[in-house]
C-alpha positions as CSV (number, residue, x, y, z in Angstrom):
1,M,108.2,106.3,87.8
2,S,111.3,106.4,90.6
3,A,112.5,104.5,93.4
4,P,113.9,104.8,96.9
5,T,117.0,107.0,97.3
6,G,118.8,108.2,100.5
7,E,120.2,111.1,98.5
8,P,118.9,114.6,98.5
9,V,117.4,115.8,95.4
10,S,117.6,119.0,93.6
11,G,114.0,121.0,92.8
12,R,115.7,122.6,89.8
13,A,116.0,121.6,86.5
14,S,119.4,120.9,85.9
15,V,121.6,118.3,84.4
16,P,123.1,116.5,87.4
17,A,126.9,117.8,87.9
18,G,129.9,115.5,86.7
19,M,128.1,113.6,84.5
20,K,129.6,112.2,81.6
21,I,127.8,113.1,78.3
22,T,128.2,110.7,74.9
23,G,127.0,112.0,71.7
24,P,126.6,115.7,69.8
25,A,127.3,118.7,72.0
26,P,124.4,120.9,72.6
27,A,124.4,123.2,70.1
28,Q,125.2,120.5,67.3
29,R,122.1,118.4,69.0
30,A,119.9,122.0,68.8
31,L,121.1,122.4,65.1
32,A,120.3,118.7,64.0
33,G,116.8,119.0,64.5
34,F,114.5,116.7,66.6
35,D,114.9,113.5,64.1
36,E,118.6,112.8,64.6
37,P,119.1,109.5,66.1
38,S,120.7,109.7,69.1
39,T,121.6,108.9,72.9
40,V,122.5,110.8,75.6
41,V,124.1,108.5,78.3
42,L,124.5,109.9,81.7
43,D,126.0,107.6,83.6
44,A,128.3,108.6,85.6
45,P,128.2,108.7,89.7
46,P,127.4,111.9,91.3
47,P,130.4,113.8,92.5
48,P,131.4,112.6,96.2
49,R,130.7,115.2,98.8
50,P,133.7,116.9,100.4
51,P,134.5,115.2,104.0
52,R,132.7,117.1,106.9
53,T,134.1,117.1,110.4
54,V,132.3,115.9,113.6
55,P,133.1,116.7,117.1
56,T,134.3,113.4,118.2
57,D,131.8,113.8,121.2
58,Q,128.8,114.4,118.6
59,E,126.6,112.1,116.6
60,P,126.0,113.9,112.6
61,P,122.6,114.8,112.3
62,R,120.9,112.5,110.3
63,R,118.3,113.3,107.7
64,P,115.1,111.8,108.6
65,A,114.5,108.7,107.1
66,R,111.5,108.0,104.7
67,R,109.4,105.6,105.0
68,V,107.6,103.3,102.3
69,V,103.9,103.9,101.5
70,P,102.8,101.8,104.7
71,R,99.6,99.3,104.2
72,P,96.2,99.6,105.4
73,K,95.9,100.2,109.1
74,W,93.0,98.0,109.1
75,V,93.4,97.8,113.1
76,V,93.2,101.4,113.4
77,A,90.1,101.3,111.1
78,A,88.5,98.6,113.1
79,V,89.3,100.6,116.0
80,L,87.3,104.0,114.3
81,V,84.2,101.3,112.9
82,F,83.8,99.7,116.4
83,V,83.9,103.3,118.5
84,F,81.4,104.3,115.8
85,V,79.2,101.1,115.6
86,S,79.1,101.2,119.9
87,L,77.5,104.8,120.0
88,L,74.8,103.8,117.0
89,L,74.3,101.1,118.5
90,V,73.7,102.7,122.6
91,E,72.0,105.2,120.3
92,A,69.3,102.5,118.8
93,Y,69.0,101.0,122.3
94,A,68.3,104.2,124.0
95,N,65.8,105.1,121.6
96,A,64.3,102.1,121.5
97,R,60.6,102.5,119.4
98,F,58.0,101.7,121.5
99,T,53.8,101.9,120.8
100,P,51.8,103.4,124.2
101,D,50.8,100.5,126.6
102,H,47.4,99.0,125.9
103,Q,45.7,95.8,127.1
104,G,46.4,92.7,125.0
105,E,45.4,89.4,124.6
106,T,44.7,87.2,127.8
107,G,46.1,83.5,127.7
108,E,46.1,80.7,130.0
109,T,45.7,81.2,133.3
110,T,46.7,77.6,135.4
111,I,49.3,78.9,137.5
112,V,48.2,82.6,138.5
113,P,46.4,82.2,142.1
114,D,42.9,83.3,142.2
115,Q,43.5,85.9,144.9
116,I,45.8,87.3,142.3
117,I,43.1,87.7,139.2
118,D,40.3,88.7,142.0
119,G,42.8,91.1,143.5
120,G,44.3,94.2,143.1
121,P,46.4,96.6,141.3
122,I,49.1,96.1,143.6
123,I,50.9,92.9,143.4
124,N,53.8,91.4,146.0
125,A,55.2,88.6,145.1
126,P,58.1,88.1,146.8
127,A,60.4,84.6,146.8
128,G,58.9,82.0,149.6
129,Q,56.4,83.6,150.9
130,E,52.8,83.9,149.3
131,A,51.6,86.4,146.7
132,R,49.4,89.0,147.9
133,S,47.5,91.9,146.3
134,Y,45.9,95.2,147.4
135,R,43.4,97.9,146.7
136,L,43.3,101.4,147.4
137,P,40.9,102.2,150.4
138,A,37.7,104.0,148.9
139,K,37.5,107.3,147.7
140,T,41.5,107.1,147.1
141,I,42.7,107.5,143.6
142,A,46.4,107.1,142.8
143,L,47.7,108.8,139.3
144,T,50.3,106.9,137.7
145,F,51.9,108.0,134.4
146,D,53.6,106.0,131.7
147,D,56.5,106.7,129.5
148,G,58.5,109.4,130.6
149,P,59.3,112.1,131.7
150,D,59.0,114.1,128.7
151,P,60.5,117.7,128.4
152,T,57.1,118.9,126.6
153,W,54.2,117.1,128.5
154,T,55.6,116.1,132.2
155,P,56.2,119.7,133.1
156,R,52.4,120.1,132.2
157,V,50.8,117.2,133.8
158,L,53.1,118.5,136.7
159,A,51.9,121.6,136.4
160,T,48.0,120.5,136.8
161,L,48.7,118.3,139.0
162,D,50.4,120.6,141.3
163,R,47.4,123.5,141.0
164,Y,44.8,120.9,142.4
165,G,47.3,119.3,144.9
166,A,47.3,116.6,143.9
167,K,50.5,113.8,144.0
168,G,51.6,111.0,140.9
169,T,53.4,108.2,140.7
170,F,55.2,108.7,137.4
171,F,56.3,105.0,136.1
172,V,59.6,106.5,133.6
173,I,61.7,105.1,131.4
174,G,65.5,104.8,131.7
175,S,66.5,106.6,128.8
176,Q,64.1,108.9,129.0
177,V,65.3,109.2,132.5
178,V,68.6,109.5,131.2
179,R,67.8,112.6,128.9
180,S,65.9,114.5,131.0
181,P,67.4,114.2,135.0
182,E,66.0,117.9,135.6
183,L,62.6,116.5,135.3
184,A,63.1,113.5,137.3
185,S,64.4,115.3,140.0
186,E,61.8,118.1,140.1
187,L,59.0,115.1,140.7
188,V,61.1,113.6,143.6
189,H,61.6,117.3,145.0
190,K,57.9,118.2,144.8
191,G,56.3,114.8,146.5
192,H,55.5,113.0,143.6
193,E,56.3,109.2,143.0
194,L,58.8,107.3,140.7
195,G,58.7,103.9,139.4
196,V,60.5,101.4,136.9
197,H,59.1,101.3,133.5
198,T,62.1,99.4,132.2
199,F,64.5,101.2,130.5
200,T,63.9,101.3,127.1
201,H,60.0,100.2,127.1
202,P,60.4,96.5,125.3
203,D,57.7,93.7,125.0
204,V,59.8,91.9,128.5
205,A,58.0,89.1,128.1
206,T,59.9,88.2,124.6
207,L,63.1,88.8,126.6
208,P,65.2,86.4,128.5
209,Q,66.0,86.8,131.9
210,W,69.2,88.6,131.7
211,R,68.0,91.5,129.5
212,R,65.0,91.9,131.3
213,R,67.3,92.2,135.0
214,M,69.2,94.7,132.5
215,E,66.4,96.6,132.0
216,Y,65.2,97.0,135.7
217,S,68.6,97.8,136.9
218,Q,69.5,100.6,134.0
219,T,66.8,102.4,134.7
220,Q,66.8,102.3,138.7
221,L,71.0,103.7,137.9
222,A,69.3,106.3,136.1
223,L,67.1,106.9,138.5
224,A,70.4,107.3,141.2
225,E,72.1,109.5,139.1
226,A,69.0,112.0,138.3
227,A,67.5,111.8,141.3
228,G,69.1,110.1,143.7
229,V,66.7,107.2,144.9
230,R,65.3,104.3,144.1
231,S,62.4,102.8,143.8
232,S,60.8,99.5,144.6
233,L,57.5,99.4,142.1
234,L,57.8,98.3,138.6
235,R,55.0,98.3,136.1
236,F,55.8,95.9,132.8
237,P,55.1,97.5,129.3
238,Y,52.0,96.9,127.6
239,S,50.1,95.6,130.6
240,S,46.4,96.2,131.8
241,K,44.4,94.8,134.8
242,A,44.8,92.5,137.7
243,D,42.2,89.7,135.8
244,A,44.2,90.1,132.8
245,I,47.0,88.5,134.1
246,D,47.5,85.3,132.6
247,D,50.9,82.4,133.2
248,A,53.0,84.5,131.0
249,A,52.7,87.4,132.9
250,W,52.7,86.0,136.5
251,R,55.8,84.6,135.8
252,L,57.4,87.9,134.9
253,I,55.6,89.3,138.6
254,T,57.1,86.6,140.2
255,Q,60.7,86.4,138.6
256,A,60.5,90.9,139.5
257,G,59.1,89.8,143.0
258,A,62.4,87.7,143.7
259,L,64.4,91.0,142.9
260,G,62.4,93.1,145.6
261,Y,60.0,94.7,143.1
262,V,56.2,95.4,143.8
263,T,54.2,95.4,140.5
264,V,51.6,97.8,139.5
265,V,48.8,97.2,136.7
266,N,45.6,99.4,137.2
267,D,42.3,99.6,137.9
268,K,41.4,101.7,135.3
269,D,42.5,102.1,132.1
270,S,42.1,106.2,130.6
271,Q,43.1,104.7,127.2
272,D,44.5,107.8,126.7
273,W,47.2,107.0,124.4
274,A,44.5,106.9,122.0
275,R,43.3,109.9,121.8
276,P,39.8,109.4,122.5
277,G,38.9,112.7,123.2
278,V,38.4,114.3,126.4
279,D,35.1,113.8,127.5
280,Q,36.0,109.9,127.5
281,I,39.0,109.9,129.1
282,V,37.2,111.3,132.0
283,A,34.7,108.6,131.8
284,N,37.4,105.8,131.4
285,M,38.3,107.2,134.9
286,I,36.3,107.2,137.1
287,P,35.9,104.6,139.8
288,D,33.2,102.4,140.3
289,G,30.8,104.0,143.4
290,D,33.2,104.7,146.1
291,E,36.0,102.7,145.3
292,G,39.3,103.5,145.5
293,A,41.5,103.1,141.8
294,V,44.5,102.8,140.2
295,V,44.5,104.7,137.2
296,L,46.8,104.6,134.0
297,L,47.8,107.7,132.1
298,H,50.8,108.9,130.1
299,D,53.0,111.6,130.4
300,S,54.4,111.0,127.1
301,G,54.7,108.7,123.7
302,G,52.7,111.0,121.7
303,D,50.3,114.4,121.9
304,R,49.5,114.4,125.4
305,A,47.1,117.7,125.3
306,Q,43.4,116.2,125.5
307,T,45.3,114.2,128.9
308,V,46.4,117.6,130.4
309,Q,42.9,118.7,129.5
310,A,41.1,115.2,131.1
311,L,42.9,115.6,134.6
312,D,42.2,119.9,134.5
313,R,38.7,118.6,134.9
314,F,38.9,114.9,136.6
315,I,40.7,115.8,139.3
316,P,38.5,118.8,141.0
317,M,35.7,116.9,140.1
318,M,37.1,113.8,142.3
319,Q,37.8,116.1,144.9
320,A,34.6,117.7,144.9
321,R,33.0,114.2,145.8
322,G,35.5,113.6,148.6
323,Y,38.4,112.0,146.5
324,S,42.0,112.1,147.6
325,F,45.1,111.9,145.0
326,V,48.1,110.2,146.7
327,T,50.8,108.0,145.2
328,V,50.9,104.6,144.7
329,T,52.9,103.9,148.0
330,D,50.8,106.1,149.8
331,G,47.6,104.1,148.8
332,L,49.4,101.2,149.9
333,R,50.4,102.5,153.1
334,R,46.8,104.2,153.6
335,A,45.1,99.7,152.6
336,L,47.6,98.6,155.1
337,T,46.8,101.0,158.0
338,D,44.7,99.0,161.3
339,P,41.8,100.4,161.2
340,E,41.3,100.1,164.8
341,T,45.1,101.4,166.0
342,G,45.6,103.4,163.1
343,A,48.9,101.7,163.0
344,A,50.5,101.5,159.2
345,P,53.8,100.1,158.1
346,T,56.5,102.3,157.1
347,V,56.8,102.2,153.5
348,L,59.4,104.6,151.9
349,R,57.7,106.6,148.9
350,N,61.4,106.8,147.3
351,P,64.8,105.4,149.2
352,P,68.0,106.8,148.6
353,A,70.0,105.3,146.1
354,G,73.6,104.6,147.7
355,V,76.8,106.2,145.8
356,A,78.2,103.5,144.0
357,D,74.3,102.9,142.6
358,R,74.6,107.0,141.7
359,Q,78.7,106.8,140.4
360,R,77.8,103.6,138.3
361,G,74.3,105.8,137.2
362,L,76.5,108.7,136.2
363,A,78.6,106.4,133.7
364,L,75.7,105.0,132.2
365,A,73.8,108.7,131.5
366,I,77.2,109.9,130.2
367,A,77.5,106.9,127.9
368,V,73.9,107.4,126.7
369,R,74.5,111.4,126.2
370,I,77.5,111.2,124.5
371,A,75.5,108.6,122.2
372,D,72.8,111.6,121.6
373,W,75.4,114.5,121.3
374,S,77.1,111.8,118.9
375,L,74.2,111.2,116.3
376,D,72.8,114.4,116.7
377,F,76.5,116.0,115.6
378,F,76.9,113.6,112.9
379,A,73.0,114.1,112.2
380,V,74.1,117.8,111.3
381,L,77.1,116.4,109.3
382,F,74.9,114.7,107.3
383,L,72.9,117.6,106.2
384,V,76.1,119.4,105.5
385,V,77.6,116.6,103.4
386,G,74.1,116.4,101.7
387,V,74.3,120.8,101.1
388,L,77.6,120.0,99.9
389,T,76.9,117.3,97.7
390,L,74.4,119.3,96.0
391,A,76.2,122.4,95.7
392,R,78.9,120.8,93.7
393,T,76.8,118.7,92.1
394,L,75.1,122.5,90.8
395,L,78.6,123.7,90.3
396,L,79.4,121.2,88.1
397,F,76.1,120.7,86.0
398,V,76.2,125.0,85.4
399,L,80.3,125.5,85.4
400,S,81.2,122.5,83.5
401,G,78.1,122.3,81.3
402,R,79.0,125.6,80.4
403,Q,82.8,125.5,79.5
404,A,81.8,122.4,77.6
405,R,79.4,124.5,75.4
406,R,81.9,127.3,74.9
407,R,84.2,125.0,72.8
408,R,81.5,123.4,70.8
409,G,81.9,123.5,66.9
410,D,84.4,125.4,65.4
411,W,85.7,126.6,68.8
412,S,89.6,126.9,69.3
413,W,91.9,128.9,71.7
414,G,93.4,131.1,68.5
415,P,95.8,130.6,66.0
416,P,97.1,127.2,65.8
417,V,100.3,125.6,68.1
418,T,103.2,124.5,65.6
419,K,106.4,125.0,67.7
420,P,108.7,122.5,68.7
421,V,107.6,120.2,71.6
422,S,109.6,118.4,73.8
423,V,107.7,115.2,75.8
424,I,109.9,114.4,78.6
425,V,109.0,110.4,79.7
426,P,110.1,110.2,83.6
427,A,111.2,106.0,83.9
428,Y,111.8,104.0,86.5
429,N,111.2,100.2,85.9
430,E,108.8,100.9,83.4
431,R,109.7,97.5,80.5
432,E,106.4,96.8,80.6
433,G,104.7,99.5,79.1
434,I,107.8,101.9,78.3
435,E,107.7,100.9,74.5
436,A,103.8,101.4,73.6
437,A,104.5,104.9,75.1
438,V,107.5,106.0,73.3
439,R,106.2,104.7,70.1
440,S,102.6,106.8,70.2
441,L,104.6,109.6,71.8
442,A,106.8,109.6,68.8
443,G,104.1,108.7,66.1
444,G,102.2,111.9,67.0
445,D,101.0,114.4,64.0
446,H,102.2,117.8,65.6
447,P,103.3,119.9,62.7
448,G,105.9,121.8,64.7
449,G,108.1,118.4,65.2
450,I,108.2,115.8,69.0
451,E,111.1,115.2,70.5
452,V,111.4,112.6,73.1
453,I,113.3,112.4,76.2
454,V,113.0,109.2,78.0
455,V,114.4,110.0,81.3
456,D,115.8,106.5,83.0
457,D,116.3,107.3,86.8
458,G,118.0,104.3,87.8
459,S,116.1,101.4,86.5
460,T,117.1,98.2,87.7
461,D,115.5,96.3,84.7
462,D,116.1,96.7,81.2
463,T,113.3,100.1,80.5
464,A,116.1,102.3,79.2
465,D,117.3,99.3,76.4
466,I,114.2,99.0,75.5
467,A,113.5,102.8,74.2
468,E,116.8,102.5,72.9
469,S,116.2,99.5,70.5
470,L,113.6,101.1,68.7
471,G,116.0,103.1,66.8
472,L,113.5,106.2,66.6
473,P,114.9,109.4,65.1
474,N,113.3,111.6,67.6
475,V,113.7,109.5,70.5
476,R,116.4,110.4,73.0
477,V,117.5,108.4,76.3
478,I,119.1,110.0,79.1
479,R,120.4,107.7,81.6
480,K,121.0,108.9,85.4
481,P,121.2,107.5,88.8
482,N,117.9,107.0,91.0
483,G,117.3,110.3,92.1
484,G,113.1,110.2,92.0
485,K,110.4,111.5,89.8
486,S,111.3,115.0,90.2
487,S,114.8,115.1,89.8
488,A,114.4,112.6,86.8
489,L,111.8,115.5,84.8
490,N,114.1,118.2,85.8
491,T,116.6,116.8,84.2
492,G,114.4,116.3,80.9
493,V,113.6,120.2,81.4
494,A,117.1,120.9,81.3
495,A,117.8,119.2,78.0
496,A,114.9,119.9,76.2
497,R,115.3,122.0,73.2
498,S,111.9,123.1,72.6
499,D,109.7,126.0,75.0
500,I,107.1,123.3,75.0
501,I,107.5,121.2,77.8
502,V,104.9,117.8,77.6
503,M,105.3,115.8,80.7
504,V,104.2,112.0,80.0
505,D,104.0,109.3,82.8
506,G,106.0,105.8,81.5
507,D,102.7,103.2,81.6
508,T,100.9,105.8,79.4
509,V,99.6,105.7,75.9
510,F,99.0,108.9,73.6
511,E,96.2,109.2,70.8
512,H,97.8,110.0,67.3
513,D,96.8,113.6,67.7
514,S,97.3,113.7,71.5
515,V,100.3,116.1,71.8
516,R,98.9,118.6,69.1
517,Q,95.8,118.9,70.9
518,L,97.4,119.8,74.2
519,V,99.4,122.8,73.2
520,Q,97.1,124.4,71.4
521,P,95.8,126.0,74.5
522,F,98.9,127.7,74.3
523,A,98.0,129.6,71.6
524,D,96.1,132.4,74.4
525,P,99.5,134.1,76.1
526,E,97.9,134.0,79.6
527,V,97.8,130.0,79.8
528,G,100.9,128.2,81.5
529,A,100.0,125.0,81.9
530,V,97.5,122.6,80.6
531,A,95.8,119.8,81.7
532,G,95.0,116.7,79.5
533,N,92.2,114.2,79.3
534,V,93.8,110.7,81.5
535,K,91.8,107.6,80.6
536,V,92.0,103.7,81.8
537,G,93.4,102.2,79.4
538,N,92.5,98.7,81.3
539,R,89.4,98.0,81.7
540,A,89.3,93.6,82.3
541,T,88.7,94.1,85.8
542,L,86.1,95.3,87.8
543,V,88.6,97.5,90.4
544,A,90.0,99.0,86.4
545,R,85.9,99.8,85.5
546,W,85.2,101.7,89.0
547,Q,88.4,103.8,88.4
548,H,87.4,104.2,84.6
549,I,84.1,105.9,85.8
550,E,85.7,107.6,89.1
551,Y,88.6,109.1,86.2
552,V,85.6,110.7,84.0
553,I,83.5,111.7,87.1
554,G,85.7,112.8,89.4
555,F,88.8,114.1,87.3
556,N,87.5,115.3,84.0
557,L,84.2,116.6,84.6
558,D,86.0,118.4,88.3
559,R,88.5,120.0,86.0
560,R,86.1,121.9,83.8
561,L,84.8,122.9,87.0
562,Y,88.7,124.1,88.3
563,E,89.1,125.8,85.0
564,S,86.2,127.5,84.9
565,L,87.0,128.9,88.9
566,R,90.6,129.1,87.5
567,C,92.0,127.3,90.5
568,M,92.4,124.2,88.7
569,P,95.0,122.4,91.9
570,T,96.5,119.3,89.9
571,V,97.9,118.9,85.9
572,P,98.0,114.9,86.0
573,G,101.5,113.5,85.3
574,A,99.7,111.3,82.9
575,I,99.5,114.3,80.5
576,G,100.5,117.9,80.9
577,A,101.6,120.5,79.2
578,W,103.8,123.3,80.2
579,R,105.8,126.5,79.6
580,K,109.1,126.1,80.3
581,D,110.4,129.6,81.0
582,A,107.0,129.5,83.5
583,L,108.1,126.1,85.0
584,L,111.8,127.1,85.6
585,G,110.4,130.6,87.2
586,V,108.6,128.5,89.6
587,G,111.7,125.9,90.7
588,G,110.7,123.4,88.3
589,M,109.4,119.9,89.8
590,S,109.8,120.0,93.9
591,D,110.2,116.9,95.7
592,D,109.1,118.7,98.5
593,T,105.9,116.4,98.3
594,L,104.9,112.9,96.6
595,A,101.8,115.1,94.4
596,E,104.9,117.0,92.2
597,D,102.2,117.5,89.9
598,T,99.7,119.2,91.9
599,D,102.8,121.0,93.9
600,V,103.6,122.5,90.5
601,T,100.6,123.4,89.2
602,I,99.5,125.2,92.5
603,A,102.8,127.5,91.9
604,F,101.5,128.3,88.6
605,G,98.5,129.4,89.6
606,R,100.0,131.4,92.4
607,A,102.2,133.0,89.8
608,G,99.3,134.4,88.3
609,W,99.3,131.6,85.5
610,K,96.1,130.2,83.9
611,V,96.0,126.2,83.7
612,V,93.1,125.1,81.9
613,Y,92.1,121.7,80.7
614,E,91.9,120.5,76.7
615,G,89.8,117.1,76.8
616,R,90.4,116.3,73.2
617,A,94.1,115.7,74.1
618,R,93.6,112.2,75.5
619,A,96.3,109.7,77.1
620,W,95.5,106.4,78.0
621,T,97.0,105.1,81.5
622,E,97.4,102.0,83.0
623,A,95.3,101.7,86.4
624,P,95.8,100.0,89.4
625,A,94.5,96.3,88.7
626,S,94.2,95.1,92.2
627,L,92.8,96.7,95.5
628,S,96.0,96.3,97.2
629,Q,97.8,98.7,94.2
630,L,95.3,100.8,94.3
631,W,95.8,101.4,98.0
632,R,99.6,102.7,96.9
633,Q,98.7,104.7,94.8
634,R,96.0,106.4,96.2
635,Y,97.4,106.7,99.3
636,R,100.4,109.0,97.7
637,W,97.7,110.9,96.2
638,S,95.9,111.8,98.7
639,Y,98.9,112.6,101.2
640,G,100.9,114.2,98.6
641,T,97.8,116.6,98.1
642,M,98.1,117.1,101.9
643,Q,101.5,118.1,101.7
644,A,100.7,120.6,98.8
645,M,98.1,122.2,100.2
646,W,100.6,122.9,103.7
647,K,103.0,124.2,101.6
648,H,100.9,126.3,99.5
649,R,99.1,127.3,102.9
650,R,100.7,131.0,103.2
651,A,98.5,131.8,99.8
652,L,95.2,132.2,101.6
653,V,96.8,135.5,103.3
654,D,98.8,136.4,99.6
655,D,98.0,139.4,97.8
656,G,97.6,139.4,94.1
657,P,97.0,136.2,91.9
658,S,98.7,134.3,94.9
659,G,95.8,135.2,97.3
660,R,93.4,134.8,94.5
661,F,94.5,131.4,94.0
662,G,94.7,130.6,97.8
663,R,91.5,131.9,98.9
664,R,89.8,130.0,96.0
665,G,91.5,126.7,95.3
666,L,92.8,125.6,98.8
667,P,89.7,126.1,100.3
668,F,88.0,124.2,97.3
669,L,90.6,121.6,97.4
670,A,90.0,121.0,101.3
671,L,86.1,121.0,101.4
672,F,85.3,118.5,98.0
673,G,88.9,116.8,98.3
674,I,89.2,116.1,102.1
675,A,86.6,117.0,103.8
676,L,83.4,115.6,102.1
677,P,85.6,112.1,101.1
678,L,86.7,112.5,105.0
679,L,82.6,112.7,105.8
680,A,80.8,109.9,103.6
681,P,81.4,107.2,105.6
682,V,79.5,108.9,108.4
683,I,76.9,108.8,105.8
684,D,76.9,105.3,105.5
685,L,77.2,104.2,108.7
686,L,73.9,106.9,109.5
687,A,72.3,105.1,106.4
688,V,72.8,101.3,107.6
689,Y,71.6,102.9,111.0
690,A,68.2,104.2,109.5
691,L,67.6,101.1,107.7
692,L,67.9,98.7,111.6
693,F,66.4,101.3,113.9
694,A,64.7,103.6,111.9
695,G,62.7,104.6,108.8
696,R,63.8,102.0,106.3
697,T,61.2,103.1,103.4
698,E,62.8,106.5,104.1
699,T,66.2,105.6,104.6
700,V,66.1,103.5,101.0
701,L,64.3,106.1,99.4
702,A,67.0,108.6,100.3
703,W,69.8,106.1,98.9
704,L,68.3,105.9,96.2
705,A,68.1,109.4,95.4
706,M,71.5,109.9,96.3
707,L,72.5,106.9,93.5
708,G,70.5,108.7,91.2
709,L,72.3,112.2,91.6
710,Q,75.8,109.9,91.5
711,L,74.0,108.4,88.0
712,I,72.9,111.5,86.8
713,T,76.3,112.9,87.3
714,G,77.9,110.2,85.8
715,V,75.9,110.3,82.7
716,V,76.2,114.3,82.2
717,A,79.8,113.5,83.0
718,F,80.0,110.6,80.4
719,R,78.2,112.5,77.3
720,L,81.0,115.2,77.9
721,D,83.7,112.9,77.8
722,K,81.9,111.1,74.5
723,E,82.4,107.8,76.7
724,R,80.0,105.1,76.6
725,L,77.4,104.9,79.3
726,T,78.0,101.0,79.7
727,P,80.4,101.2,82.3
728,L,78.0,103.0,84.8
729,W,76.0,99.8,85.6
730,T,78.9,99.3,87.9
731,L,78.3,101.9,89.8
732,P,75.5,101.1,92.4
733,L,78.6,98.1,93.2
734,Q,80.9,101.0,93.7
735,Q,79.1,102.5,97.0
736,F,80.1,99.2,98.6
737,A,83.5,98.6,98.2
738,Y,85.6,100.6,96.2
739,R,84.3,103.5,97.8
740,Q,85.1,102.3,101.6
741,L,88.5,101.6,100.1
742,M,89.3,105.4,99.5
743,Y,87.4,106.0,102.9
744,L,90.7,104.1,104.5
745,V,92.8,105.9,102.4
746,L,91.9,109.3,102.8
747,I,91.6,108.2,106.7
748,Q,95.1,107.2,107.1
749,S,97.1,109.5,104.9
750,L,95.3,112.5,107.3
751,V,96.8,110.9,110.9
752,T,100.2,110.3,108.3
753,A,100.0,114.1,107.8
754,L,99.0,114.5,111.2
755,T,101.8,112.7,112.4
756,G,104.0,114.3,110.6
757,G,105.2,110.9,108.8
758,R,107.3,111.1,105.7
759,L,107.4,108.8,102.7
760,R,108.9,108.4,99.9
761,W,108.0,107.3,96.1
762,H,106.4,104.0,95.6
763,K,106.8,102.1,92.4
764,L,103.9,100.6,90.9
765,R,103.7,97.1,89.7
766,R,103.0,97.3,85.6
767,T,101.6,95.0,83.7
768,G,101.7,97.2,80.4
769,E,98.0,96.6,79.4
770,A,97.3,99.9,78.9
771,S,95.9,100.5,75.1
772,V,93.5,103.4,73.6
773,Q,89.9,102.5,74.2
774,T,88.1,102.4,71.5
């Protein structure tokens, strides 16, 4: 690995010019064979740059500074989560589930005036004045409708009323008005009346007083925005008749009266919410004798077909008996009319709302509508993610399984590959693991011989000294000034004697046969590069075990799929093999991105080379043991992958092999490597939302089904990789910590990419704990 450098590095495979080389000449070394005990030291500084003439009135141009891998932007993440959660909370508040109005049990009536209990359904209890109630005049009916407006049933109810010239009073829910403002406006325009039925239909008796006032005021704002009016009529959810008012209900009525509201209960409850049948609904609505009545019905909250049919029968029947159908306010005006003089008080049906209330109502409506649109959008994303996840899983099962079945038994790539192999180990401060890595490489059983080249990229510890002190005959050490990982790899390629190059990270341990297995695919002349099987060699911590699961499922199983589709995006830096001539043909390792392995692999695919996966070649690497180290590693990976995709974007429109790879590999990588993980947080938050505010049973079952799908995928992947299934017990826990960190990494990487930030290579702290797990 490489440390920061401010010097530009070459993207070509060449030994840095001007460096002093000690030891046998290249030709002599080639003749001596791989068992020659030699050390190559490239310790001279790079040649000085020629002086540059800069005009005195002009600053020299500066190379854009590269920043280190940044710390997690918890504030940014917190803001994003806060906004998203706020939208869901608004939606949950506006979507509060309710049950239709019904009559509950009546409590004590120690403080309720007798004239209220024995009085009418219209109650006025202003502060500082005597409470009074009113009945409608004889042969007068006020049809009242609760829980609307509803886009399906309110228009049908309205059409029935209009057909018979009847007027109605609609006690609306504020959140419903926000969602169907045109219906509220139409009701007012046609002479019907609007009343307040709270904003979310709660049991107001269970709410604190501030929340009750908010329920009323928000409904008033909704009316102001939708229809430009306000209302002084109020009906509490789950209220009943006057004789059912108890002490708790009376306190609510007097508090509402102090705010200027007139409370309306009912004389006749149609009980249409229970859908008892049209005949029964009509019977429940008929007043006693010629009495007037306030009748309770519903135009929302469920199937209201029986309500509409009952109205179509009830209205003409009662009109034939001499009844008139009025709004509550008109009925109250009639009740207050002096029978001798005919004088009546001025009672406005729905007075106009002020400009300020309309503006505040608009802000409230926008908030609710944005929350509605957001939830609908996220619901669509949820379906998209579900479809993509299932499609990807099916592809993994079908194509990866087919690839694995083809290679069972005595299957081979062709004649055994016995050519010599050069293994390049770029190293920067790898003292903890370099000895184990070099010994495992040098002791491989490849019959053609293994040359190990350790390229020390300006380490500040004794990495190079440790490698030299091993005294292994087929190991060479090259020291060079720090120039970055790509520069170190290119230096090793230039010094390599073999036509087959294996690249290995300095913290990685190979099995005895890994090199031999890794190079066998080169028996196929179309194969240009081979990805090996990376295994986690330190599994002591929970974080490392989670990465072990991810490596087996998310990396190795995916590579089987990518090979089948001929769009392998990455040959891992921990274990990968390359044809030297093909590597030089694409320009060697480039430092244009932080993911040089992905960059060069895509270049191979665009050049028409096959890139395959050899699962029998296993390398054991040290995975980050802490979340902070994991953050740095994955940030570099995800950001580097985005850089590589952008660098090779022209492949989408190219012809030939480049175009075939670009139109297959890049969309696949963008869809399943970036888009799907970016959308995963939406799924988690929607699951929490549904768990709290929607169907809990359905949500739990859906989550268990998704977890079951992941477990099945894990079992398949572990079986294909011949791994024990024991670590999979931690998979459910992985859903609550590990995945969320990956979300943050990807989101911040995307933000960095979109803002054009540049990062340099970051050295992870190693402990040397990687070892072959048996």
